[in-house]
N, C-alpha and C positions, 0 to 999 in steps of 0.2 A: 816519761813522755815519749810518745811514738816519734820515731824519726821520719820526717817528711823531706824527701829530696828537695834540694834548692830549686831545681827546675819546676817541680810540681807546685811549690809555694809560689813561685813567680807566675805560673800559669793561673793558679787560683786567684791570686790578687789581681791579675790582669783581667780575668773574666768578671770580677766584681766592679771594675771601673766602668764609668760611663762609656758609651760607644765612641763618642768623639775623642776621648782620651786614649782609648785603645787604638784608634786609627792613627793618631798623631804621635803616640808614644808617651813620653813623660809629660807631666803637667806643664813644665816650662815651655816645651815645644808646642803644646796645645794652645797655651795663651798667646804665644807668638803668632801662630797660624790664625787663631780667631781674630786677633787684632788686624791682621792683614786683610781678612775677608770683610770685616766690618768697615774698614777704611775704603775698600773697593766698592762696597755697596753704597756708601755715602756719596761717593763721587758719581755713581750711576743713577741716583735717585732723581726723578723729575722734580720740577719746582725750583730749580736753581735760578738765579737772577737772569735777566735778559742778556746780560753781557757775560754769562758763564760763572759769575761769582755767586756764592751761596746767599740766598735771600733770607734764610732763617725761617721760611714759611713751610709748613708741611704740605704734602700733595693734597690732602683732604681739604685744607683751607683754600688752596688755590682752585680746587675743583668747584667749591661753593662760590668763590669770588667770580669765576667765569660765568656761572649760571645766573648770577645776579645782574648781568648786563641787561638793560632795559630793551625790550623788543617792541616793535610797533603793535598797536592795538588792532583788533579785527576791523574797526572802522577805518583806521588809517590805511590798512592793507587794501580794503575795498575801494577807497578813494583813489589810491595809486593805480589800481587795476582799471578803474573807470577812466582815469586820465590817459593811461596807455592805450585803451581802446579808442578814445577820441583822437589821439595823436596818430594812431595807425590808420584810422579811416580817412583822415584828411578832410579838407573842406569840400562841401558839395559845390557843383558848378552853378553859377548864377547865369541862367539863360532865359531869354524871353522867347516869345513866339517868333519863329523865323519868317523872313520875307517870303511871301507866296502862300503862307498858311492863312486862310481866311477867318479863322476862329480866334476869339479872345478868351482868356481865362477869367471866368466870373466868380468862381468859388474854388479856393484852395487854402484852407485853414490848417495850421500846424496840428497834427494829431488827428484831424478829421479824415476819414477814409474815403469820403465822397468828393470827387472833383467834377466840376461842370465847366464846359466850354460852350461858347455861344457865338452865333453870327446871324447876320441878316442876309436873306437871299430873295431879292425882290420884296414882295409883301410878306414873306414868310420869316418866321423865327425858327432857326435850326439849332437844336441843343444836343450836345453830346454829354452823357453822364457816365462816369466811370466809378465803380465801387471797388476799391482796392482789396476789400475783404474777399472778393470773388476771384482774385488772381491767386492761383495755387501753385504755379510752376515758375518760380523766379530763379534764373540761372546766374552766371557770372556777371559781375559788375551790376547786380540788381536788375538786370534786364530780363523781363518775362518772355516766355516763348509765345504767349498769346495774351490778348487783353479782351475780356468780355465787356461790352459796353452797350448802352442804349442810345439810339438816335431818334429824337422826336421832332416832328415838324408841326408847327402851329401857324394857322392862318387867322388874320383879323376877322372879327365878326362871326367866328365859328367856335362853337364850344368843343367840337371834336378835335382830337389830335391824332396824327398818324405816327405810330411808333414802330421801330424796328429793334429787335434783339440781334446784336451783331457780335461776331468774334473776329477781332483784328489780328492779323499775323504780320510779320515784318515787311512783307511785300504785297499783301493782298488782304481782303476781308471776305467773310462769308456771312450771309443773312440766315439766321436760324428761324426766327418767327417774325410775323408782322401783325399789327392789330390797329384798328381805329376805335377810339373810345373817348368818352368824356367822364365827368365825375360820377355820372349815374349809370352808364351802360357801356357795354363793349360788344364788339362783334364776335368775341370769343377767341380771336387770334387764328392765324393760318400758319401751318408748318410750311416752311419754304420748300422743303423737299417734296411736298404734295403738289406743287405747281408744275406746269409743264415747262420745258426748257426755254421757250420763247418768252414766257411770262417772267421767268427767273432772270433772264438777261435784261429785260425791260426794267424790272425793279432794281437790279444791280446798277444800271446806268442812271436811274433816277436818284439813287442814294449818292452815287459818285459825283453827280452834277452838283449836289448840294454841299460839296466840300470834303467828303471822305475819300480823298485821293492820296497818292503815295506820299506827298510832302507832309500831309496832315498825319497820316499813319506813322511815319517815321518820327515826327515830333512827339506823338503820343507815347511811343516807346521810350524815348529819351526823357520825356517829362516824368513818366511813372518811375523810371529808375532813379531819377534825381530826387523825386519826392520821397521815395522809400528811404533813401540815404539821409535826407534832411530830417525826416520825422524820427529816424533811428537815433541820429546824433542829438536831436532836441530832447528825446527821452533820456538818453544818457546824462546830458547836462542837468536835467531836472532831478534825476535820481541822485546825482553827485551833490547837488545843492541841498537836497533833503538830508543826506547823510552828514554833510558838513555842519548844518545848523544845529 
């Protein structure tokens, strides 16, 4: 038998051992180190009890247990969002026609975009009609920058009515067109800008005398802003009720 030096035999046997044993030396030392590592890993594993004591549950089990917590349904989430929107908007103002405004509100139905105000001026009936769908520029607090409206004047025993297409601004109004017509015919309408300045001033005073004055214009702006908010909240309430049922 060939003689193998002791050191070479030790090196050969050492290289045949698993890497962990080669690092830690003899098997006894390896087992001692391995026990220490496993003990340390057990203490650092997640999933221990809420008070630090071992719960005996694996991290995988705890992960699935947490995922099983019931979440709100999409319907419940939508209802909560609608409620938050209603609460954030607050209640609309309840305001009537102010003193000094000669018009009464004769049509204002929830969800209906047409509003009609009316008054008597001597023998005449003066009617203001606002179509909210024509208002395109609504700013902060739902207050529009301008309000397009029609003002119609009706006299007894006459089939014709004199109508004005008007744009109201916060402190003034402009007349765009005017026409006299009945159910069967019309004069075709006149563009206000085609009239001379004296005629324009006369028509402006004619309309203003029938109640389209600053107090009325200011009320119209506040009324429109309040109606936009009321109708918006009413729509949210109806949608919420539909989802809940």
